[in-house]
N, C-alpha and C positions, 0 to 999 in steps of 0.2 A: 503494501501499499504506501509507504514511503518512498518506494521507486517512481510509483505510479504518479504521484503528487508531484513529484520534482520534476517530472516527463512535463507532464502538463503546465504547471505554469513556467517551467521554463525553455520551453520548446514549441509546444503545440499550437498556442495562438502564438508564435511568435513576438509573443512583449515579455516585457518585465513587471514584475511584480514590486511592487514600494513606488517612492514618486524621489523622483531627483529636479531638484530647482530647473527650469529650461531657459538657457541662456536669451540674450537679446537677439532678433535677429542682424546681420548684418546687412545694412543700406545697402540698397543697390540704385540701379538706374531706372525709369521704367521704360517696359519691356511693351510691343507690341503684343497685343493677344493672338493666342492661334486659335484658327476655327475650331480643335478640335482640343477638349481638354487634358488627352495624353493616352498615356506613354506614346511617346511617339520615337522610341529604341527600346534596346535593354543593355544592362551593363553584369556579367556575372550571375546574369539568366534572374536581372529583375530590371521591372519597368522601369524608368524612368524618363524624363523630358517629359515632364509633367504642367499643362498652365498655369499662369497665376492667377485663376479664377478659384471659386466657389470650389465649382463641383469639379477642377483639378485636382483639390488638396480632399476631396472625397472618392476619387478614384485613388491618387496616391497613397491612402490610410490603407483602403484595403486591399490593393496593391503589394506593401511591403507587409503584410502580415500575412499573404498568399504566399509569397519568396520564401517564408520561413517555413511555413508546411510543406516541407517537399525534401524529400530522400538526397536528392545531392548536397543539402548543407550535413550532410554525414561524413560525405569524404571530407581529410585535409584540407583545412585550409578556404574552406568554400564560407563556413560559418562567419567568418572573419572579414570577408573580402564584402560579403554582402552588409552585413553592417556598418564598415566602412561606407558605402554606396549611400545606405538610407539615412544613418543617425549624424545627428551633427558629429563634430571633431569633438567637444564635448560631452555629449553625453553618450558616444559610441563606446570609451572603457567602458562606462558602467553595465551597457546593454550586453556588451559581448561576455563578460564579467559574468551575468548572471545567467548565459545561457548558454554557456559551453559545457558545465557540467552536469546538466540535461539531457543535452545534444551528446556528449561523450558518453551517458548511460545508456540513453539509445543507441549509437552504432554500437557498444559492447555488448549490449544485453541482444535476445531473442528477431528481435525487429531488426536489426542491422544487419544479424548473421543472414539472415533472409535475403536483405537487398544484396549481401555480397554475395550469397550463391544462387540471383536471379529468378528468387522465387516470385514469382506473383504478390506485388503488394501496391497499397493503396496506402498512400498520407498525401494528403491533401485538404487545405483548409478554404471554406464557402462562408466569406460576410452574408448574408443573410439579411439585415438592413442596421441603417446607421442613423445617428440625428446629429447636428452640427450643431453644437452647444456657442460657438463664437468664429467669428470669421472678421479677419481682416485681410488687405492683401499682402501682411506681411507676418501674418501669425494665425492659426484657425485651430480648431481643438473640436476634436470629433468622436463621436462613440458609436462604440460597435457590436452589433451583437450579432455569434456565427457559432458554427461547431471545424473540429478538425477532425477529419476520420481517418485511423490510424490500422493497421492489421494486415495479414499476408492469408495463405492459403493452406499454406504449412503451421505454425505454434503459434500464431500470434491471430487471434478472434479478433474480427473486426472493430471496432471501436468507436463510437463516434463520442467525440467530448465538448462541451460548449462553455461558452465562457463570453464575459462580456468585457470590454478594455476602452479607453478613456486616452485618447493619444493626441499629445501639443505638437502639430506644426510649424514650423517655420521657413520662412523663404531666405533659401542660402545657395547664391553660388550658381543664379538660374533654376533654382528645382526646388519644391517640399522636403526637408528634412526631420527626420524625428528628433525632436528636445528634450522629452518627456512622454513614460504611457506610464498607464499602472494596470491590471487587472484581474479578472476575479471569476470563478466558477460559477456557471450558470447565467443563469436563468434554464435548467433542462425541463423542455416538454416532455408530456407523457406519453409512449407510443399507441399510436391509436390502429394503427395498419392489423389490422389482423393476421392470425400469425399462418394459418392456412394458405393464405395469400399468396406469401413469398415462395412455400416449398419446391425445390430443384430449379432455383435459380442463387444462385452463389454472387455473393455480393461485390466480391471483389471483381470477379469476371465479369461484373457487370456493369462495375465503376471503368473499363477496359471498353465498355462496346459504347458508352456516351459521351458523348462533351460536355465539358462543363463550362456553365457559363464563367465566364472570366471578367477580371480587369485587365490583366498583362496581357499583350501582345502574343 
């Protein structure tokens, strides 16, 4: 149970539990608003290039969460590179320190072993809904609720973890960066699908056949 809690809090939502003071956004000259809120490209597997708009901040928040619910972060160096892309220089060390232990435990456990053995696995985050708590061209606070699915067809039964997160984004170096974040469990909805309805259909296999709605390119 202790391992499960560590993994959920440090990895599965891609956020840090606790609060860190957000740095002041760096002043930048006004830029033309892109016709698309973004992202416009990828860097180390993370969508980047979001517009300096309310919608751009919303998409950045969801995209960054998805980037940390991904089996790729179990590979050496990937977690660090993604943190450095999405977080401010001030917040990146804290975010990395909070996520590294859980990521290492996940990589060394049954799920990580399955990924290395190329067992069919599922590890992805789905932002379900959001609320903009505040917005300005230099700072946005977004609350998101969603879940992460993790499991494989061998030794790790697929499980969905629901979480609520509050993320502070600041406009820096031409993109939205995470300056502070905190997360918590739930609220978790009760299962409403009749059990007999899914018989004969494996969850992991199903996720390979369907295309997920995404906010990253």
